[in-house]
N, C-alpha and C positions, 0 to 999 in steps of 0.2 A: 924357839926350836920345838918346845913341847906343844905349843899351840898349832904349829904346822903339822906335827905328827898326829894330833887329835883330829885336825881337819881332814888329813889324809885317811884316817880310819873311818871317820864319818862318811866321807865320800865313797870309799870302798864298800861300806856297809849299805849305803843307799843303792849303789849299783847292784850289790849282791841281793838285796831284798827285791828289787824290781826284776832281776833276772829269774829268781826263784818264782816270783809271782807270775811272770810270763810263762815259765815252764809248766806251772800248775794249770794255767789256762790252756796251753797247747796240749797238755795231756788229756784234758777233758774234751778238747776239740777233736783230737785223734780218736779217742774212745767213742765219741759221737758218730764219727764216720764209720768206724768198725761196726758199731751196734746197728746203725741204719742199713748198711750194705749187707751184712751177714745175718745177725741174730733177728732183727726185725723183719727183714724180707723172708727169712726162713719161717717165722711164725705166721706171717701173712699168707705165704704159699701153702702152708699146712692147713690153715683154716679155710682157704679157698677150695683146696682139694677135698676136704672133708665136708664141705658145704654147710659149715656152721655160720650162717649168714649174719646172725646177730653179733657174734664175736668179730667176724670179719668187718662189719660196719663200724664197730667200736674202734678197732685198730686203725682203720683208715681215717676215722675222724680225729684220733689222737696222734696221728703220725707226725704232723708238723709241730704241734705243741710239745711232743716228747723230744723231738730234735732240738727245739729251742730250750728245753729244760736243761740239757747237758751244757749248753753255752751259758745259761744262767748260773748253774752250779759252779762251773769253772770260774766265772767272773766273781762269784760270791767268795769262794775260798782264796782266790788270788788277792782280792782286796783285803780280806781278813788277815792275810799274812803280812801286809804292809804295816809298819809301826805307826806311820802317820795317820792310819785310819782308826787307831785305838780309841780316840774320843768319840768316834762316830759309829762304833760297833752296834749299839742298840738301834740306831736309825737304819743302819745297813741290814740288820736282822729283820726289822719291820718291812723294809722295802723288798727283801727277798721273799718273805711270806706273802706279801701283796702280789708280787710277780707270780708266785706259784698259784695263788688263787685265780689270777687272770688266765694263766695257761690251762688250768682245769676248766674254767668257764669257756675258754676258746674251744676245747675239745667237745664239751657238751653242746656248745653253740653249733659246731659242725655236725654233730650227731643229730641234733633236732632238725637241721636243714635237710638231712638225707634220711629222715625217719620213716619214709613210706613203707619200705620193706619191713622195718622193725615193728611198726604199728600193725601192719597186716599180719605178721607172725603172732603178735600178742592177741590180735582178734581171733586168729585161728585156734590158738590155745584155749581161749575163753568161749569158743563157739559163737563168736559175735562178728558179723561182717560189717566192717567200717565203710561208710560211704566215701567215695573218692573225693567229694568236695570237702569232707570233714578233715581229711589227712593234711592238706596244705594249711588249713585254718589252725589245726592243732599244732602244726610245726611252727607257725608264726607265734602262737601263744607261748609255746615252750621257749622260743628264743627270747621273747620279752621277759619271761620269768627268769631265765638264766642271767640276762643282763641286770635285771633289778636286784636279784639276790647277790650277785657279784659286787654291785655298787654298795649294798648294805653291809656286806662282810668287810669290804676294804675300809669303808668309813668307820666301822667299829674297830678295825685293827689299828687305825690311827687315832683312836680315842675320841671320835666324834659321838655325840649323843644321838644315836639313831632313833630312840624312842621319841625324843623331842622333835626330831625331824618329821617322823611319821605323824605325830600329833599336829604339827604345823600344817602338814598336808591335809589333815582332816578338817582343820579350821578354815583352810582356804578352799575346801572342796566346793562350797556353794558358789564362790566367785568363779572358780574354774569351770564349773558346770554351766554357768550362765554365759561365760565367754566362749566356751566350746560346745554350745548347744547342738549345732549342726553335726559336729564330729561325733558327739555322743549318740545322737539319733542314728547316725550311720552305723556306729558300732552295734547298737541294739538291733538295728535292722539286719545286720550281718548275723547276729545271734539268732534272730527269728528265722532267717533263711536256713541256717545250719540245723536248727532243731526241727523245723517243719519239713525240710528237704523237698521243696517243690521241684527242684532240678538237681542235676549232678554235673560234674565236669564232662564236657563233650556232648551234652544234651542240646538239642535244637529247641529253643524256646521263642515265644512271641509275646510281647507286651504292647500296650498302646504306644510306647515310645521307641521300642527297638525290637528287632528280630535277628536271630543268628545263633551261633554255637558258643556255649559258655567255655571260656578258657581259664579263668582264675577268679577266686574270690578272696578279698583281703578284709581287714578291719573296716575300711572306709567304703570300698566300692567293689563292684563286680565287673570284670572285663568280658565283653561279648564280641566275637568276630562275626561280622555280617557276611552275607553271601557275596558281596562285592569286595571282600577282603579288607574292609575297613574295621578298625578296632574301636569299639564304643565303650567308654567307661561310665557306668551308671552308678550313682550313689545308692548304697544299700537301703537307705530310708525310702527313696523313691521306688526302688524295686519291690520292697516289702509291702508297699501300699497299693501296688498295681495288680490287676488280674494277670496271671501268668498262664499261658497255654504251653504245655510241654508236649510238643509234637513227637518227640522221641519215645514217649511212653504210651503212644497210641497202640491199642490192641489191633486196630484195623483202620483202613482209610476209606473215606466216603467218596462215591461218585453219584451225582444226581443232576438231572437236566430234564427238560421237556423236548420231546421230538414232535415237531409239527408236520402233518401230511396234508395234502390238498383236500378241499371239500368235495372234490369229484371222486374221492376214494369210496368204493362200495363198502357197505357194512361188513360183508363177508370177508373181504380182503383185509380190512382194518382189524377184524377180530383175529384172523390168522396171523397177521404181523405181530399183534400183541402176544399171542400164545407162543409163537416161534421165538420171539426175543426173550420171553420169560424162560422158556425151556433151554435156550442157549446159555443163559446166565446160570441157571441151576446146574448145568453140566460142566461149566467152566471150572477147572481145578484151582484157579487162583481167586475165585469169588466166594465170599463167605455166604453160607446158606442160612445163617441165623436171621438176617434181616434183608429181605429182597422183595421189592415191589415193582411190578410192571403193570400199569392199568391205563385204559383210555380215560383221561382225566377231565377234559373240558372242551367246549366249543369256543375257540379263540376267535379274534376278529377276522383272521385270514387263514386259519388252519384248524385241523382237528389234532389236539395235543395228546400225546402218549407220555405219561409220567414214569420216569425211571429213577429208582432209589435203591442203591446197593453198596456193598463195601468190598474192598480188596483185602486179602489176607496179609499182604505185605504193607508196611508203612514207609518203606524207603521210596523217596520221591522219584528216582529214575525208574525203578521197577513199576511204580504206580502209573507213570506216564506211558510205559510200554504196554501195560495191560489195558489201560484206557484206550490207547490207539488200536489195539487188537479188537476190542469190543466194538469200537466205532466202525471198523472195516466189516465186521461180521453183521452189524445192523444194516449197513449199506447193501451187503450181499443179500440179506433177507428181503429188503425193500425192492431190489432189482428183480429178484426171482418172483415176487408177488406182483410186480408191475405197479408199484406205488411210488408216487413222487413226493419229495420233500417240499413243503410249502415255503413261500417267501412272502414278505409283506406286500400286499397288493390292494387295489381299490377298484371296484366296478362302478361305472358311470352309466346311468339310464337317462336317455333323452325323452323329453315329453312328447316331441313330434318326431316323425320318421326322418332319419338322417339321409340326405341326398348325397349321392356319390359325386355329383358334379354341380357346378354352379354355386350360387350363394345359398347359404343356409337360411331357413326361415327365421324371422326376427325373434320369435319366442325361443326357438331352439338355441340360437346363438347366445341369447341372454342367459339361458339356463346353464350353458356350458361355462360361461365366464364366472358365474356364481359358484360353480362346483370347484373351481380352482384348477382345472385341468384343461 
């Protein structure tokens, strides 16, 4: 009878403990919902209205980790209340601390992923303009550091010798560097690109291997979107060793060609055409006056060539094509007004004997024509 009574008391105590533990967990769960819907949203709304972007970014980054934290605290206290967990309290405490470190790292990981505005604000405070290609690279570096520090802290929390682990990494560094030689060369190539800054995100670049617009740069490679909308991934080591032409950073854009007119053009007309084309270019509002050449250049095989060399003020390809088209039409107008014809490749044939209009050709003349190839 006494044994049955004690068993009844033990059973009721077991149900009582689990019920209390469940109520503790539900309490923190309800408080989490109340906090996220009212208090947290009120703080976020206030920081958004006051335009405190840094605090607003931090709150958004830690929103989900903070919500998870309340669940973690409820689970921790509900388990501590159970008598069967008494032998495992030290382990539970270490697990709780490790989980808190992970939540904090989660928040900083999110913050480093959306750190563009934060880095720009810091740069404005320091009167330093950050390059747009540097921001995503720094974001990736910060994320790696957050993960690495979190792993080290958690290992130290569970009693592992972190110093020995790091020393082991140092001893194995040589073997690792030999095995990952290409990866390390790409990383150093990315560092060279970041420090020298031959281009930025959104720039139109051209190399011997690729031409397009830069979309992203990572530790290993750079992604370039070609004009055919293909995405090319170039290893940083390759890109760092190649000559890079950054067309976006052009101060002006060149137009140069030879304009050939017929040999029957009189000298006076040719001189007027050269002067009028030069004057037209000098008066054009979209043509740079700094470097402009229009000259009668050479006696070509079938034409008298006028050399044109000048630059447009715009570097945008579409506008450059429009200006070039407009210049071409104006040149045609000048040639038409002066009565000058554009030459085309031709060949004159001279017969040794007089060419008869009818009958058979003389034997010598026919032989000479066949040898001329016409």
